N, C-alpha and C positions, 0 to 999 in steps of 0.2 A: 366676944371671941377674939383671941389673939392670933394674928396672921402668922403662918409658919414661915420660917426662914428658907429661902431658896436653897435647894440641895447643893448648888454649886458655890454658895457664898461661904466665906470663912467667918467663924465665930470669933469672939474676942480672944479666947484662949489660943486658938489656932493662929490668929494674927500676931499675938505676942510671941508665941513660939517661933513662928516663921521669921519675925523680925530679929529675934535673938540668934537663930541659926544663921541668918544672912549676915548679921554683924560679925559672928565668929568667922564665917567663911571669907567674906569680902574685905573686912576691915582688919581683922586680927590674924588672917592668914592660916587659920586652922584647917586641917584636912576634913573630909567628910567622915572618915573613920573616927577621928577625934571627937567630932560633933556628935556622932551617933553614940559613942560611949558616954559622953556627958549627959545626953538627954534620954538614954536608955531605949533607943530605937535602932533600926537597921540603917546601914549607910544608903540603902535604896530609898528608904523613907526620907532621909535627909536630902537626897538628890531630887525627889519629887517635890519636897517642900520648897527647895531653892528655885526649882523650875516654876512652880506656882507663884512664888513671890515675884518673879520677873513678869510672868503673864498678867498678874493682877496689879502691876505697877507699884508694888510695895517696895521694890528695889529698882532703881534706875541707874544704868551704867552709861557714863559719858566718857568719851575719849576726847580730851581737850589738850591742845598745845597752844603756846602763845600765838596771838593773832598773826604775827609776822612769819611764822613757820607754816609751810604747806606739807602736812604729813603725807597726803596721798601721792603727790608728785615725788616726795622724797623716797617713799617706799618703791614706787615704780622705777625711779631712776637707779636705785640701788640694785634692783633685780635685773634691769635691762643691761647694765654694764658689769654686773658681778662685783659690785663694790662692797667693802666692809661697812662703810657708813656713807650715807648721802643725806645732806641737809639742804633743803630748798627754802630760800627766803623770798617773801613777796617782793617783787620789783617795786621800787618807788613809783608813786603815781605820776611824778613829773619826769621819769626817766626818758631819755631820748636814745635813738639808735647809736649815736656817737658818744654816749656817756661812758666814762671809765667804770671800773668795777665799783658798784655801790659800797659806800663806807660801812653800811650795816652788815655786809658780808664779813668784814673784819671782826666786828663785835660778836657775831655768832661763832666764827672760827675760834675766837679767844675762849669762848665758853666750851667749845668742843675740845680744845687742847686741855682745858682744865679737867675734862673727863678722861682723856686718853693718856696723858702723861702721869707716870707714877714716880714715886721717890726713887732716885738713883738712875733714872733715865738720862739719856743724852739727847737733847732737843736740837735739831738742825734747822736753821732759818735761811732760806734763799732770798736773793734780792727780788723785790716786787712791791708795787704800790699796795696791793692787798695785804701782803705780809706785814708791811709797815703799819697799816691801819690795824691789823690784828694785834701786833705787839703793843700799840698805844692803848688798846682796849683791854689788855690783860689785867686782871685783878687778883687772880689766884693761880698758883702753880705749886706743886709739891717740890721739894728740894731736888734740883737737877742741874746738870751742866748744859750750857747753851753754846753752840758753835755756829759760826757763820759758814754757809755752804757755797757762797759765790762772792766774787769781788764786788766793788761798788760801781754804781752807774758812772760817777766821776768823783774825783778827790774832793771837790768843793761841796758835795752833798753827803759825804760820809757820816758826819755827825747828825744829819737829819734823816738818814736813810737806814740801810741795813745794819750799819755799825750801831746806831742808836737802838734799833730794834733788838739786837742781841743784848745790849746793855740793859734795856728795859726788861726783857724777859728774865735775865739773870737777877736783876734787882728784885723782881716779884718772887722768884723762886728761892732767892738766897743762895744760889749756886754760882759756880765759876762761869766767866764769860770768855770766849775765845773769838774775838772779832778778826776780820781780815782787812787790813789797811792797804788795799791795792785795787786798781781798776779791774773790772770784769773782763774787758776786752783789751788786748795788747796788739801792737803792730804786727808781731810775728810770733811763731812758736818758740823761737830761741829766747826772746825776751820773757815770754810767759814761763818757760822752764826755769830761767834764772830767778824769777820772782818766787816761784814755788819753793826754791831752795832756801829762801831767806828764813831766818829763825822763827819769827812770829807766824808767818804764813805756813811754814812747814809744821809748826805745832798744831795749828788748826786742822791741817790736812791729816795729821795723825789721828784725829778724833773721828774722821769720816766713817771709818769702819766700826766705830762704836755707837754711831747714831741709832737710836731706837724709834724715834718719831721725828719726821721731817715735815716742814711746812713750805710749800712752793707756790709760785704763781704761774699762770699760763698767759701767753700773748699770742695774738694773731699776727700773721706776716703782713703787717700794714703799718703805716705811720701812726704814732701816738698810742698804739696798743701793743707794742713790743719794744722794750727798751733796747734789745739787741738790734732790731731793725733800725731804730733811730740812731744807733752808734755807727752803723756801717756806711760806706760810701754808696752812691747810687749804682755804680758798677757792681759792687758786691751784692747789693740787694737784688739786682736783676739776675745775677749768677745763681743765687740760691732759689730765687723764684723759678728759674728755668729747670731746677732740679725737682720742683714740685713742693717747695716749702709752704706749709699751711699753718704751722704752729711752732711756737718756741717755748721751751721751759728750761730755765737755768742754763741758757746758752746752748741747749741741744735742740736741733731742728727735726721736725717730723712732717711727713707728707700726710695727705688726707686719710690714708689707711693706717696711720700710726707707725709707719716705718721710719727709722732714723736716717737722715740724709745729711750731707755737708759735714761729715765728721771732722774735716780739717778745721772747721770753725772752732770746735772744742779745744783743739790743740793751742789755739791763740788765747784761750780764756782761762781765767782763774775761777774754776767751778768744780763741783763734785762730779766725778765721772758717772756716766749713765749706768755702768755695771755696779758701781757702789750704791747708786740710788736704788737700783733694783733689789739689792740685798737688805735695804732698810725695812724692818717689819711693817711700819706704818708711815705712808707718805700721803699727807693731806694737801690737796690742791685747792686753792681759793681763786675762783674766777667766775665772772658773771657778765650779763649783758648780751644782747642779741648779736652784736658784732663778734663776740668771742665764742659763740656757740659752736661753730664748726671746728675751731681750734681746740676747744675743750674735748669734743668728740674724738679728734685725732689723737690727743694725748691719752685719753682713756683707752683707746684701742691699742696703745703701745704696751699696756700692762705695767707701766711704771708707777701708776697711782693706785692707792688702795681706797682712798676716801675723798669725797668732794663736798665743798661748800659752794653753792651757786644760787642763782635767783630764778624766778619763774620764767623770765624772758628766755634765758638760755635753756632751762629744763624743757620747755615746750618744744623747742627745736630738737633737742637731744632725743626726746621720746618719740619724735616722728621720723628720725633717721632710719634709713633702710639699708645702710652700708654694712660692711662686715662688723661682727661683734668684737668685743675686746679680746686681746690675746691674754692667755693666763699669765699671772705674775710668777714666772718660773723661779723655783728655788727661794721664794720669799718665805721668811720665817714667820711662824705664827706668833703674834705678840703675847699670847698666853702661854707659850712654851709647849703647846701640844704638837 
């Protein structure tokens, strides 16, 4: 006597049909209506078959990203701060609290720019160690113009810093490069104004309103983790600290709640103005490490940044913050033109 098949089991014909339907739906991207027409059944039958295929382990769905990316933290951070994109990278196992931005942030940011930049865009790069690492890691960019958004840390490092980053990005994209051969910080506003009027610098500034994607770094108001802090005198550092300086981005200072302070500093600097930065459709900040976490939160609350590449050490702190949420990026254009 032949044993009967359990009523709930699927026979070979059903298994083959379920596998075929699953292949059409999950791999070929066909709709349930299209599959129903092909197999001569109702779309409700197709839905039941696909559901059964999942239940019986005929189909397995895996969500996998490269090991160094933390998808769960990335999504939580994006939602918490209202970001367009958030990418969280695993902090290096040997990272210490006083370590600068991990170099792998630059590598991931380079890949992100490869996604975000489209042909004809104008890419703006601000001074920062992380943006320099990003430019060095660039391997693909569509044809675009690349412009420097800030002066250099000092003249002696121009060809190894932001100027070289702009050249590198332009070489990869095959587009024009508009570097700025001038210090970021000047002794006074009159000197800065005079430099802004020089031909090469003025030409770069003319592109600021055309920038569609910008890449910036974030610094904490402390030695070694803010280039602007390191350039100032001790008296100037104490002055801005007394105003509540907690973060610095492109020579713009912010307090812990994301409010801009010390606007007089910007008048002495060769840098993109904050109002112009706000009008750029996509501003990607690259910063990580536990020491920079509070500064990153401050800049995110300013509403000037649309996307962030960071690491798990900073992300964990940011996700636990209970302070005010980010301010809306007012008047910011949609990168898709909507």
